[in-house]
C-alpha positions as CSV (number, residue, x, y, z in Angstrom):
1,M,-24.0,7.6,-53.1
2,V,-24.4,6.9,-49.4
3,T,-24.4,3.4,-48.4
4,K,-26.2,2.5,-45.1
5,A,-25.0,-0.4,-43.0
6,P,-27.8,-2.9,-42.8
7,P,-30.1,-2.5,-39.7
8,G,-28.6,-3.5,-36.4
9,V,-25.0,-3.5,-37.5
10,S,-24.3,-0.2,-35.8
11,T,-26.1,-1.4,-32.6
12,A,-24.1,-4.6,-32.7
13,V,-20.6,-2.7,-32.9
14,G,-22.1,-0.3,-30.1
15,L,-22.8,-3.4,-28.1
16,L,-19.4,-4.8,-28.5
17,L,-17.8,-1.8,-27.6
18,K,-19.6,-1.6,-24.5
19,I,-19.1,-5.1,-23.4
20,F,-15.5,-5.3,-24.6
21,P,-14.0,-3.8,-21.2
22,T,-16.2,-6.3,-19.0
23,V,-15.1,-9.2,-21.3
24,L,-11.5,-8.2,-20.6
25,D,-12.1,-7.7,-16.7
26,E,-13.4,-11.4,-16.7
27,I,-10.4,-12.5,-18.7
28,S,-8.1,-11.0,-16.2
29,K,-10.1,-12.3,-13.0
30,A,-9.9,-15.8,-14.6
31,R,-6.2,-15.2,-14.9
32,G,-5.7,-14.1,-11.2
33,K,-5.0,-10.8,-12.3
34,P,-6.8,-7.7,-10.9
35,T,-9.7,-6.0,-13.1
36,K,-8.9,-2.4,-14.7
37,V,-10.5,-0.7,-12.0
38,E,-8.8,-2.9,-9.4
39,S,-5.5,-2.1,-11.1
40,Q,-5.9,1.7,-10.8
41,D,-7.0,1.3,-7.1
42,L,-3.7,-0.8,-6.2
43,I,-1.6,1.6,-8.2
44,A,-3.0,4.6,-6.5
45,Y,-2.8,3.0,-3.1
46,V,1.0,2.1,-3.6
47,R,1.6,5.5,-4.6
48,R,0.2,6.7,-1.3
49,L,2.4,4.3,0.6
50,D,5.5,5.6,-1.2
51,E,4.7,8.8,0.2
52,R,4.7,8.0,3.7
53,R,8.1,8.9,4.9
54,V,7.6,6.4,8.0
55,L,8.2,3.5,5.8
56,F,11.7,4.5,4.6
57,F,12.7,7.8,6.6
58,P,16.1,7.0,8.6
59,Y,15.5,5.6,12.2
60,G,17.4,8.2,13.8
61,L,15.1,11.1,12.6
62,E,12.0,9.4,13.5
63,V,9.6,10.8,16.0
64,V,7.3,8.1,17.8
65,E,4.4,10.1,17.6
66,S,4.7,11.0,14.1
67,C,5.3,7.4,13.3
68,V,2.1,6.1,15.0
69,A,0.1,8.7,13.5
70,S,1.3,8.2,10.1
71,L,0.6,4.5,10.4
72,D,-2.7,5.1,11.8
73,E,-3.5,7.1,8.8
74,L,-2.0,4.4,6.5
75,R,-4.1,1.4,8.4
76,R,-7.2,3.7,7.4
77,F,-6.5,4.1,3.8
78,T,-5.5,0.6,3.5
79,D,-8.7,-0.7,5.1
80,E,-10.5,1.5,2.4
81,T,-8.6,0.1,-0.3
82,L,-9.3,-3.4,0.9
83,A,-13.0,-2.9,0.8
84,K,-12.8,-2.2,-3.1
85,I,-10.5,-5.2,-4.2
86,E,-12.1,-8.7,-4.8
87,N,-8.7,-10.2,-6.3
88,P,-7.6,-12.8,-3.7
89,T,-4.0,-12.3,-3.9
90,A,-4.3,-8.4,-3.7
91,R,-6.6,-9.2,-1.1
92,A,-4.1,-11.2,1.0
93,A,-1.5,-8.8,0.6
94,L,-3.6,-5.7,1.6
95,G,-5.0,-7.8,4.7
96,S,-1.5,-8.8,5.9
97,I,-0.6,-4.9,5.9
98,L,-3.7,-4.0,7.4
99,D,-3.1,-6.6,10.0
100,R,0.6,-5.6,10.8
101,S,-0.2,-1.8,10.8
102,R,-3.1,-2.4,13.3
103,A,-0.8,-4.4,15.5
104,F,1.7,-1.7,15.5
105,V,-0.6,1.2,16.1
106,D,-2.5,-0.8,18.7
107,R,1.0,-1.5,20.6
108,W,2.6,1.8,20.4
109,H,-0.4,4.4,20.2
110,G,-0.5,6.6,23.6
111,I,1.9,4.3,25.4
112,H,5.3,5.3,24.2
113,A,6.4,8.9,23.5
114,T,9.9,10.4,22.3
115,P,12.0,10.6,25.0
116,D,12.6,14.2,26.5
117,W,16.3,13.9,25.6
118,W,15.3,14.1,21.9
119,E,14.6,17.9,22.4
120,H,18.0,18.3,23.6
121,G,19.7,17.2,20.5
122,G,19.8,13.5,21.4
123,F,19.6,10.8,18.7
124,H,17.3,7.6,18.8
125,G,20.4,5.4,18.4
126,G,22.2,7.3,21.2
127,P,23.2,5.6,24.7
128,T,19.7,6.1,26.0
129,A,17.9,4.6,23.4
130,H,17.9,1.0,25.0
131,R,16.9,2.5,28.5
132,D,13.8,4.4,26.9
133,G,12.2,1.6,25.1
134,M,13.1,2.8,21.9
135,A,15.1,-0.1,20.5
136,D,11.8,-2.0,21.0
137,F,9.8,0.6,19.0
138,F,12.5,0.5,16.1
139,Q,12.7,-3.2,16.0
140,D,8.8,-3.2,15.5
141,L,9.0,-0.5,13.0
142,G,11.6,-2.4,11.1
143,E,9.6,-5.6,10.8
144,L,6.4,-3.7,10.0
145,R,8.6,-1.9,7.0
146,S,10.0,-5.5,5.8
147,T,6.5,-6.9,5.9
148,M,5.1,-4.0,3.8
149,K,7.8,-4.3,1.2
150,Q,7.1,-8.0,0.7
151,M,3.4,-7.2,0.4
152,L,4.2,-4.5,-2.3
153,E,6.5,-6.7,-4.0
154,L,3.4,-9.4,-4.2
155,L,1.1,-6.5,-5.4
156,R,3.7,-5.7,-8.1
157,L,3.6,-9.2,-9.4
158,I,0.1,-9.2,-10.1
159,E,0.0,-5.5,-11.1
160,P,3.8,-4.6,-12.8
161,K,2.5,-1.3,-13.4
162,I,3.0,-0.4,-9.6
163,K,5.9,1.8,-9.1
164,A,7.3,2.8,-5.6
165,P,10.9,4.2,-5.9
166,N,11.0,5.0,-2.1
167,L,10.0,1.5,-1.2
168,L,10.5,-0.7,-3.9
169,P,13.8,0.2,-6.1
170,E,13.5,-0.9,-9.5
171,A,15.8,-4.3,-10.4
172,V,19.3,-3.4,-11.9
């Protein structure tokens, strides 16, 4: 004996299953949390940042041109991610990252190059670093890295699944 559901029950269940994710997203938005898609975008964005050695590599091994090119690429994909996100907290964090990376690239793009002494085994922290303007470059890079980490911590507050082992070590 086969029992049939009353007409419309399977349709109602199907409808509930279709609108459930939308309802969850609206609840998340009301609580100040990113939607599921925004969370996925933020997680992917931070994963890309965590792969950027310019944000964690030792200063003495950095090359100005490589840093500027990497930060220009970072600026580009931050802009792309920002265009997809509506959550106000995430937008503020991404906007800050975008502003700081733009300012850095604008200041250092094409203006400064790694000194010639680097090719002869010199280190950026050596005695000529101050004379060549490298101290200013690394001061700016350090400030940018600090801002980035603060903004990533903010993103991690609204999306706890964010992981960035190179940039945000897990709390002990």
